[in-house]
Structures are given as C-alpha cells and as structure tokens.
C-alpha positions in Angstrom: 195.5 -1.3 -34.2 194.9 -4.6 -32.5 192.9 -7.3 -34.3 191.9 -10.8 -33.2 190.3 -12.7 -36.1 189.0 -16.2 -35.3 192.0 -16.8 -33.0 192.6 -20.1 -31.3 195.2 -20.5 -28.5 196.7 -23.6 -27.1 198.0 -23.7 -23.5 200.5 -26.4 -22.5 202.8 -27.1 -19.6 200.3 -26.6 -16.8 200.2 -29.0 -13.9 196.4 -29.2 -14.0 195.0 -30.8 -17.0 191.9 -28.6 -17.0 194.2 -25.7 -18.0 195.9 -27.4 -20.9 194.2 -27.6 -24.2 192.5 -25.4 -26.9 190.9 -22.1 -26.0 188.5 -20.5 -28.5 188.0 -16.7 -28.8 184.6 -15.3 -28.0 182.6 -12.5 -29.7 182.6 -10.5 -26.4 185.5 -8.5 -25.2 186.6 -7.3 -21.7 188.8 -4.1 -21.2 189.4 -3.9 -25.0 190.8 -7.5 -24.9 189.3 -10.7 -26.2 187.8 -13.4 -24.0 188.7 -17.1 -24.5 186.7 -20.1 -23.5 187.3 -23.8 -23.0 184.1 -25.7 -22.0 182.7 -23.7 -19.0 186.1 -22.2 -18.2 187.1 -18.6 -19.1 190.3 -16.7 -19.8 190.1 -12.9 -19.6 192.1 -9.8 -18.8 191.5 -7.4 -15.9 193.1 -4.2 -14.6 194.4 -4.3 -11.1 195.7 -0.9 -9.7 198.9 -0.2 -11.6 199.3 -3.6 -13.5 197.2 -5.9 -15.6 196.5 -9.6 -15.3 195.4 -12.5 -17.6 193.7 -15.1 -15.5 192.2 -18.6 -16.1 189.1 -19.7 -14.1 187.6 -23.0 -13.2 184.2 -24.1 -14.3 182.5 -21.8 -11.8 184.5 -18.7 -12.8 183.2 -15.4 -14.1 184.6 -12.5 -16.0 185.8 -9.6 -13.9 186.7 -11.4 -10.7 189.6 -13.5 -9.5 187.4 -15.5 -7.0 187.6 -18.8 -8.9 190.8 -18.3 -10.7 193.3 -21.2 -11.0 196.1 -19.6 -13.0 197.3 -16.0 -13.9 200.1 -14.0 -15.4 200.7 -10.3 -14.8 201.1 -8.6 -18.2 199.6 -5.8 -20.3 199.7 -8.0 -23.4 196.7 -7.7 -25.6 196.4 -11.5 -25.9 197.8 -14.4 -23.9 200.0 -15.5 -26.8 201.7 -12.1 -26.7 202.8 -12.4 -23.1 206.6 -11.7 -22.7 208.7 -14.9 -22.7 210.4 -13.8 -19.5 207.2 -13.5 -17.5 206.1 -16.6 -15.6 202.6 -17.9 -15.1 201.4 -18.9 -11.6 198.9 -21.7 -10.9 197.3 -23.5 -8.0 198.0 -27.1 -7.2 194.4 -28.0 -7.4 191.2 -26.5 -8.8 190.0 -25.3 -5.4 191.4 -22.6 -3.2 195.1 -22.6 -2.3 198.4 -21.0 -2.8 199.7 -20.0 -6.2 203.1 -21.4 -7.4 205.2 -20.2 -10.3 205.3 -22.5 -13.4 207.9 -21.5 -16.0 206.7 -24.3 -18.3 203.2 -22.9 -18.9 202.9 -21.3 -22.3 200.2 -19.9 -24.6 200.7 -20.1 -28.3 198.4 -19.4 -31.3 197.1 -22.3 -33.2 194.8 -20.8 -35.8 193.6 -17.4 -36.9 195.4 -14.2 -36.1 195.7 -12.2 -32.9 198.1 -9.3 -33.0 198.9 -6.0 -34.7 197.5 -5.5 -38.2 199.9 -5.1 -41.1 200.6 -1.7 -42.6 198.0 -0.5 -45.1 199.3 -0.1 -48.6 199.4 3.3 -50.2 196.4 3.9 -52.4 195.8 6.2 -55.4 194.7 9.7 -54.8 191.0 10.4 -54.9 189.2 13.1 -56.7 189.8 15.4 -53.8 193.5 14.7 -53.9 193.6 12.9 -50.6 195.1 9.4 -50.1 193.8 6.7 -47.8 196.6 7.3 -45.4 195.8 11.0 -45.2 192.1 10.3 -44.4 193.2 7.7 -41.8 195.5 10.2 -40.2 192.7 12.7 -40.0 190.5 10.2 -38.2 193.1 9.3 -35.6 192.1 10.1 -32.1 195.5 11.1 -30.8 198.4 13.3 -31.7 201.2 11.3 -33.2 203.7 13.9 -32.0 202.9 13.2 -28.4 203.1 10.0 -26.3 206.8 9.7 -25.3 207.3 7.9 -21.9 208.8 9.7 -19.0 211.7 8.5 -16.8 210.7 5.4 -14.9 212.2 3.4 -12.0 211.8 -0.3 -11.4 212.9 -2.7 -8.7 214.7 -5.9 -9.5 212.9 -9.2 -9.6 213.5 -11.3 -6.4 216.9 -12.9 -6.4 217.7 -11.5 -9.9 219.9 -8.7 -11.1 217.4 -7.3 -13.7 213.9 -6.0 -14.0 211.4 -6.6 -16.9 210.3 -3.2 -18.0 207.1 -2.4 -20.0 205.9 0.8 -21.4 203.1 1.8 -23.8 203.4 4.1 -26.8 200.1 5.1 -28.5 201.7 4.6 -31.9 202.2 0.8 -31.3 198.5 0.2 -32.1 198.4 2.6 -35.1 198.7 1.1 -38.6 199.8 4.4 -40.0 202.9 4.7 -37.8 205.8 2.5 -36.9 208.2 2.5 -33.9 211.9 2.0 -34.7 214.1 0.8 -31.8 217.9 0.9 -32.1 218.1 -2.6 -30.6 215.7 -5.4 -29.8 217.0 -5.4 -26.2 215.8 -1.9 -25.7 212.1 -2.5 -26.5 209.3 -3.0 -24.0 209.2 -6.3 -22.2 212.9 -6.9 -22.1 215.4 -7.3 -19.2 217.1 -4.2 -17.9 220.1 -4.6 -15.6 220.6 -2.7 -12.3 221.5 0.9 -13.0 220.4 3.6 -15.5 219.7 2.8 -19.1 218.9 5.4 -21.7 216.3 4.4 -24.3 216.0 6.3 -27.6 213.5 5.4 -30.3 211.7 7.1 -33.2 208.2 7.0 -34.5 207.8 7.3 -38.3 204.8 7.5 -40.5 203.9 5.4 -43.5 206.1 7.6 -45.8 209.1 7.0 -43.6 209.2 10.5 -42.1 210.1 10.8 -38.4 207.2 12.2 -36.5 208.9 12.3 -33.1 211.9 10.9 -31.2 211.6 9.7 -27.6 214.4 9.8 -25.2 213.9 8.6 -21.6 215.8 6.8 -18.8 215.0 3.5 -17.1 216.4 3.2 -13.6 216.6 -0.3 -12.1 217.2 -0.3 -8.3 218.4 -3.2 -6.2 216.1 -3.4 -3.2 216.5 -7.2 -2.8 218.7 -8.3 0.2 221.3 -11.0 -0.2 220.3 -14.7 0.3 222.0 -16.0 3.4 222.1 -19.7 4.1 221.0 -19.8 7.7 221.3 -23.1 9.5 218.8 -24.7 11.9 219.0 -24.6 15.6 221.7 -26.7 17.3 220.7 -29.0 20.2 223.4 -30.8 22.1 224.3 -32.1 25.6 227.0 -31.3 28.1 230.1 -33.4 28.1 230.4 -36.2 30.6 231.2 -34.9 34.1 231.4 -31.3 32.7 229.2 -28.3 32.9 229.6 -27.2 29.3 230.4 -28.5 25.8 232.2 -27.3 22.8 230.0 -26.5 19.8 231.1 -26.1 16.2 229.3 -25.0 13.1 230.0 -23.6 9.7 229.7 -19.9 9.2 226.8 -19.3 6.8 227.4 -18.0 3.3 225.5 -15.2 1.6 225.0 -14.5 -2.1 223.6 -11.4 -3.8 222.1 -11.4 -7.3 224.0 -8.2 -8.1 227.2 -8.3 -6.0 227.6 -12.0 -6.0 229.1 -13.4 -2.8 229.0 -11.0 0.1 230.7 -11.1 3.5 228.9 -12.4 6.5 229.5 -10.8 9.9 228.6 -12.3 13.3 226.7 -9.7 15.4 226.0 -11.6 18.6 226.7 -14.9 20.4 229.8 -17.0 20.9 232.0 -17.9 17.9 232.1 -21.5 16.6 234.3 -23.8 18.7 233.5 -22.0 22.0 232.3 -23.7 25.2 228.6 -23.3 25.8 227.1 -23.7 29.2 223.6 -25.1 29.8 220.9 -22.9 28.3 219.7 -21.3 25.1 222.2 -19.1 23.3 221.2 -16.9 20.3 223.7 -16.6 17.4 223.1 -13.8 14.9 224.7 -13.2 11.5 224.1 -10.4 9.0 225.1 -9.8 5.4 224.9 -6.5 3.5 225.3 -5.8 -0.2 226.7 -2.7 -1.8 223.3 -1.0 -1.8 222.9 -1.4 1.9 220.3 -4.2 1.7 220.7 -6.4 4.8 219.9 -10.0 5.4 219.7 -11.5 8.9 220.3 -15.0 10.1 219.3 -16.1 13.7 219.6 -19.5 15.2 220.0 -20.9 18.7 222.4 -23.2 20.4 220.6 -25.2 23.0 222.8 -27.1 25.5 220.9 -29.6 27.7 222.0 -31.3 30.9 220.9 -34.9 30.6 223.4 -36.3 33.1 222.0 -37.4 36.4 223.8 -36.5 39.7 226.3 -38.9 41.3 225.1 -40.3 44.6 227.4 -40.1 47.6 227.1 -41.9 51.0 224.3 -44.3 50.1 224.0 -46.9 53.0 224.5 -50.6 52.4 222.0 -53.3 52.9 222.0 -54.4 56.6 220.6 -57.3 58.6 219.8 -56.7 62.3 218.9 -59.3 64.9 216.0 -58.2 67.2 215.1 -59.5 70.6 211.9 -60.0 72.5 213.2 -57.9 75.5 213.4 -54.9 73.2 209.9 -55.4 71.7 211.3 -57.0 68.5 212.6 -53.5 67.5 215.8 -51.8 66.5 216.8 -48.2 65.9 219.4 -48.1 63.1 220.9 -44.7 62.2 222.4 -43.4 59.0 223.3 -40.1 57.4 221.1 -39.2 54.5 222.8 -39.6 51.1 224.1 -36.6 49.2 224.8 -35.9 45.5 227.0 -34.0 43.2 226.0 -32.8 39.7 228.2 -31.8 36.8 226.3 -28.5 36.4 224.7 -27.8 39.8 227.6 -29.2 41.8 226.4 -29.9 45.4 223.2 -27.9 44.9 221.0 -31.0 44.4 217.7 -32.0 46.0 217.6 -35.0 48.2 214.2 -36.4 48.9 213.2 -39.6 50.8 210.3 -41.3 49.0 210.0 -44.6 50.8 210.9 -46.2 54.2 211.4 -44.9 57.7 213.6 -42.0 58.9 216.9 -42.6 60.6 216.7 -43.4 64.3 213.0 -44.5 64.2 211.9 -47.8 65.6 212.0 -50.6 63.0 209.6 -53.2 64.5 209.2 -56.9 63.6 205.8 -58.5 63.7 206.0 -61.3 66.4 204.2 -63.7 64.1 206.9 -63.5 61.5 210.6 -64.5 61.7 211.9 -61.9 59.2 210.8 -58.6 57.6 212.5 -56.3 55.1 212.1 -52.5 55.0 213.1 -50.7 51.8 214.6 -47.3 52.0 214.5 -45.1 48.9 216.0 -41.7 48.2 215.8 -39.6 45.0 218.6 -37.1 44.3 217.6 -34.7 41.5 219.3 -31.6 39.9 217.7 -28.5 38.5 217.3 -29.9 35.0 215.1 -32.7 36.3 217.7 -35.5 36.1 217.3 -37.9 39.0 219.5 -40.6 40.6 218.4 -43.2 43.2 219.8 -44.4 46.5 218.2 -47.7 47.6 219.0 -50.0 50.5 217.2 -52.6 52.7 217.1 -53.1 56.4 216.3 -56.7 57.3 215.0 -57.6 60.8 215.6 -61.2 61.9 213.9 -62.6 65.0 216.2 -64.1 67.6 214.7 -67.5 68.5 217.2 -68.6 71.2 218.3 -65.5 72.9 215.5 -63.3 74.4 217.8 -60.6 75.7 220.1 -58.5 73.6 221.3 -55.0 72.9 219.0 -52.6 71.0 220.8 -51.8 67.7 221.2 -48.1 67.3 224.4 -47.8 65.4 225.2 -46.0 62.1 224.9 -48.1 58.9 227.9 -48.5 56.7 227.8 -46.7 53.3 228.8 -47.7 49.8 231.3 -46.1 47.5 231.7 -43.5 46.3 231.7 -41.4 49.5 231.0 -37.7 49.5 234.2 -35.9 48.2 236.0 -33.5 50.6 235.9 -30.0 49.1 239.1 -28.3 50.1 238.8 -24.9 51.5 240.7 -22.1 49.6 243.9 -21.1 51.4 246.3 -18.2 51.2 245.7 -15.7 48.4 242.8 -17.7 47.0 240.9 -17.5 50.3 241.5 -13.7 50.5 240.3 -13.3 46.9 237.2 -15.4 47.6 236.5 -13.5 50.8 236.9 -10.1 49.0 234.6 -11.3 46.2 231.9 -12.4 48.7 232.1 -9.1 50.6 231.9 -7.1 47.4 229.0 -9.2 46.2 227.1 -8.7 49.5 227.8 -5.0 49.3 226.4 -4.8 45.8 223.3 -6.8 46.8 222.7 -4.6 49.9 223.2 -1.4 47.9 220.6 -2.7 45.3 218.2 -3.5 48.1 218.7 -0.1 49.7 218.1 1.6 46.3 214.9 -0.4 45.9 213.7 0.6 49.3 214.4 4.2 48.7 212.5 4.1 45.4 209.6 2.4 47.2 209.5 5.1 49.9 209.6 7.8 47.3 206.7 6.3 45.5 204.7 6.0 48.7 205.5 9.6 49.6 204.4 10.9 46.2 201.2 8.8 46.3 200.4 10.2 49.8 200.9 13.8 48.6 198.7 13.1 45.6 195.9 11.9 47.9 196.3 14.8 50.3 196.1 17.2 47.4 199.2 19.3 47.9 202.9 19.4 48.6 204.4 20.0 52.0 208.0 20.9 52.7 210.1 18.8 55.1 210.0 21.5 57.8 206.3 21.7 57.6 206.0 17.9 57.9 208.4 17.9 60.9 206.4 20.6 62.7 203.1 18.8 62.1 204.6 15.6 63.4 205.9 17.4 66.6 202.5 18.8 67.3 200.8 15.5 66.8 203.2 13.8 69.1 202.9 16.5 71.7 199.1 16.4 71.9 198.9 12.7 71.4 198.3 11.8 75.1 196.5 15.0 76.1 192.8 15.0 76.7 190.7 17.7 74.9 189.7 19.3 78.3 193.3 19.6 79.3 194.3 21.2 76.1 191.7 24.0 76.6 193.3 25.2 79.9 196.8 24.2 79.3 198.1 27.8 78.7 195.9 29.4 81.4 196.6 28.0 84.8 195.0 30.9 86.8 191.6 30.1 88.5 190.6 33.7 88.2 190.9 33.6 84.4 188.8 30.5 84.5 186.0 32.1 86.5 186.1 35.1 84.2 185.6 32.9 81.1 182.7 31.1 82.8 181.1 34.5 83.6 181.4 35.6 80.0 179.8 32.5 78.7 176.9 32.8 81.2 176.3 36.5 80.2 176.4 35.7 76.5 173.8 32.9 77.0 171.6 35.2 79.1 171.6 37.9 76.4 170.7 35.4 73.8 167.8 34.1 75.9 166.5 37.6 76.5 166.5 38.5 72.9 164.7 35.2 72.0 162.0 35.9 74.7 161.3 39.4 73.4 161.0 38.1 69.8 158.5 35.4 70.7 156.4 37.7 72.9 156.1 40.2 70.2 157.5 43.1 72.2 160.7 43.3 70.1 159.0 44.5 66.9 156.0 46.3 68.4 154.7 49.2 66.3 154.6 52.7 67.8 151.2 54.3 68.9 148.6 54.1 71.5 147.9 50.7 72.9 144.3 49.7 73.7 143.5 47.7 76.8 140.8 45.9 74.7 143.5 43.9 73.0 144.4 42.3 76.2 140.9 42.0 77.4 139.5 40.3 74.3 142.3 37.7 74.1 141.9 34.3 75.4 143.4 33.3 78.7 147.0 32.7 78.5 150.3 34.3 79.1 151.4 34.6 75.4 149.6 35.8 72.3 151.5 35.8 69.0 151.4 38.9 66.7 149.6 36.9 64.0 146.7 36.1 66.3 146.3 39.7 67.3 146.2 40.7 63.7 143.4 38.3 62.9 141.4 39.4 66.0 141.6 43.0 65.0 140.1 42.1 61.6 137.1 40.5 63.3 136.1 43.5 65.3 133.6 46.0 64.3 134.6 48.8 62.0 134.2 51.4 64.8 136.4 49.6 67.2 139.0 49.0 64.5 139.0 52.7 63.6 139.5 53.6 67.3 142.3 51.1 67.5 144.0 52.7 64.5 143.6 56.2 66.0 
C-alpha cells in the first residue's frame, strides 16, 4: 500500500530557479499519485502510452497536459522522490517553449512527512471469531497473491550505453501483508541490466514468512544502437601551383561502440587519403559495424578549387606611332590576339576584348591634338571564373615637320612569355593518340545512332497508337507503294486507267443514263398517285370536279370525296 502523509519534497540542481525549492503535497491526486505545488506551479504524474511521466509546469500549467511543462522525467515511481537514481530529468533552458535537455544534477528528495510504502502491520491477537487482523486484511484484498508474476520482457539499450534500466510491477509491492524477496539488490526493478539475457527469480512471502509464489522470468537487453563514428567536416582546398590537382590527406575516422568498444572503420567509396584530387567535389564514405550488425555511416566531401588565373601569352607591348597629314593622321597597326594557358583547362580558355579597337582598324588622331593614347584591354578567363588581363597602349604622335610618310600597318611586338609550342606526338605515341581518337569518335557515333534508333522507335509506336492498330512492315510497304503510284494521277484518270476501250466507256455511260431514267420514272409515278392507286372502277367526276391543273395529289382527292353528297360518295365506292 502506498501512503503520502503531509509529504514535502525539495528539488535541487535545476538550471531554472523556478524549479528549485520546496514543493508541498496537495489533497487531490491524479492517476493514484499525489500532486505537488509550489506557488502557482504544479508537479503531477500522467500516463503516456506504455510509459509514465512526472512533469513540472510553469505558472500557467494545468494537471493532465504537457502544454506548459518545463521539466519531466519518465518513471512509474509513485512519488518524485522515488524516481530511480539512474533515470535523468530533462528541462528546458527557459520557462517558455523550447527544446528539452538532460540534466543529471536535478534531484527530488523528501524533506518532511512520509511518502512511500507503509510498514508491515504487526500481528494482533485473535478475535472472538478466531480471525487475526492479517486474516481479515487478506480476505479484503482485491487481488490473488498467487498471481502477478511478470512475463519475459525485452528492452533496448540506452543510447551510447551497454545497459538498459528495466522496470516491472508486481501487485504485491503495494500490499502491506506481503513482501517480495529478491536474491540480489541488482536484480530488482529500476536497476541496470547488461546486454544479453538475465534470469530473474524472486519470491513473494506473506506476513508469517510463508512463500506464496515464486516468479521466474527472463530479461533480454538488445543492442540496437549503432557505433559512434567520429566523422570529420568537409575538406576545402586548392590546386597546387601550375598543376591541375593536389594531394589531400586526412585521418581515418575512429568508431566506438558502447558494447563492443572500438570497432573497425571501412572506406566504402572515394579516394584514399594521400591521393591526388582533381578540381571538383569528391564524396568520401566510411562505415562502421558492431557485432550485432548495427551500422554507422560517415560522409564528407573533398572540394578542390581552381583559384589560379590563366597565364597570358603573346600580349603586345606598348607602341608609339608617328602619323602624317597625307594619311589623314591615321595608322593601321596589326597584332595577333593574346592567348592563354591554364593549369586545369590548358589552352581551352576564353579570350575576350573589352576595350580598344580591333587589329587592322584605323587609329585616327584628332588634328587639333598633338598626341592621343588608345588603350587595348583583353580578358583571358578559365572555366572556374579566374581571369587574367592583357593591357597595352598605342600612342599616336602628330608629325609637325614631315607631312608625308608611310602608313603604319605592321605587327606589334609582343611581351614575354610567348605562347608555348605544343609538340605533336610522334611515332608510337601518335599512333596511340590516333587510335584513341578514332575509337572515341566511333563510340560517340554509335551512341548517337542508338539514340536516333530509339527516337524513331518511339515515334513509330506513337504513330501506331494514334492510328489505333498495328500494321506489319509488308502492309506498310504496300500502302506506301500505292500512295506513291497514285500520287500524281488525277481522280478522273484513275477511273478509266484499267479500261482503255471506248466501247466500254460508252456502255458505262448508257448504263448510268438508263438507271437515272428508271429512277425518274418511278419518282413521277409516285408523285402523280398512279403508283399506289386502288383497284376498282374510276369515276370521271373525280377529274371533272378537280381544279384546273395537271397534277392532283391523293390527299386532295380524299378530302374532295368527303365533301360530296352521300349519294355521289356511295356511287363512287360502288
């Protein structure tokens, strides 16, 4: 039986001062557990699925909800001071909303009163009926003392630990008339159980020391926690000077498992430490497994950047040109555009003129000035965005004394370094290069051909789907031949193509005329009423009484007969 009699609890070690202090027990209970209060704050217990939780609220909190909770501990303990010493409390960093962090220093201890199991009741004298107080209490018990043994249970280890804290409930633990005897304190509820299977045996005895039942069950603790692998951060580096790659080194990460200790780390993908890495992002992947098959992964990237600008070759020098009045104070200097070489892209660099005139254009001096300077500017950039500059000036100077002179149209001298001569491969190297190029062109052409065949196949299937059926190749060829054959023929020619005889043509025309005449005759007879005329004697009065006209429909005749006198009608019927 659980009793809380005027119990006062002190909480200490919390990061927030509003949690620390004295908590007083209240008269109300929640879920058969007491409620504690400090000012307007509450501390109560609630059931959450398959576990219980003691929680502390702020000043706006209520019982039965975690909405305004600022600290909690998962435990089935009947009072906060009975929470297992191995279980850690969790609290927020501030009184509002936020993440919970574990705090192993937060503790709840009783200060006054009593909150726990009641002591055993002493044996009393027999009453007049011969019953003792223990016998009457046993009769009023609401459970069978011989039942209540736990079944085999399985727990998972705590994260990064090799044990699990196991709890179980025996109905005799709250009964003052019975006592549970454990063979060892380490095999009682709330203790640590290592990975593996542990057998637990305990006995339940009554107040007279008699064994009521013996419980025997197994606790299995399974390691489902992967090892902890020390994964490093991404590596960012640059290429070596005048080289397209760089050597990257790093320490192989270590892995530690709470059960197996240090475990081996295996590299699954990527280059090994000390390898040469080209420009780009390279993923390195390591894995570590413990004896239970739990795997931890480590992924990081090696990023190699090209921050070296290209080297400019063949940049012209600054040049001064004398211009003459006879030539319109103009000159036409020439130069070859500069080139570049990059450590990664080689000669595949972009050369762009951003200022000045093009080579061979007229550089003209204003007659009112004696000298003018034209700046020429080129940008040489690689694919990584690194840029180098080629800049030179062409100065035009007016000739004051001489009015006649030669128009300057020569090539400008260039600065060092010049463009390097790339030697052509000779001998076996040339053959190998040529073979490789042919093979590569063949592979590319075969890929293109396959792509075209797939495209044609898709189009053919789509066409068949729209047409609503499948046609064989022979059928398709026959249809195409017929289409091509009659493509340039007129409809009138196709009618008489197989019949060249004029006699046959006249016969067909005669048949058509005869058919049309027969149809016309039948139509005339129908409209004149002669086609469906009833049999009998015809009276001349029908024609005489009709209005002038060459045609009278059967309906009009019928109505006229109705309008005659009865005698004439009878005569007409006769």
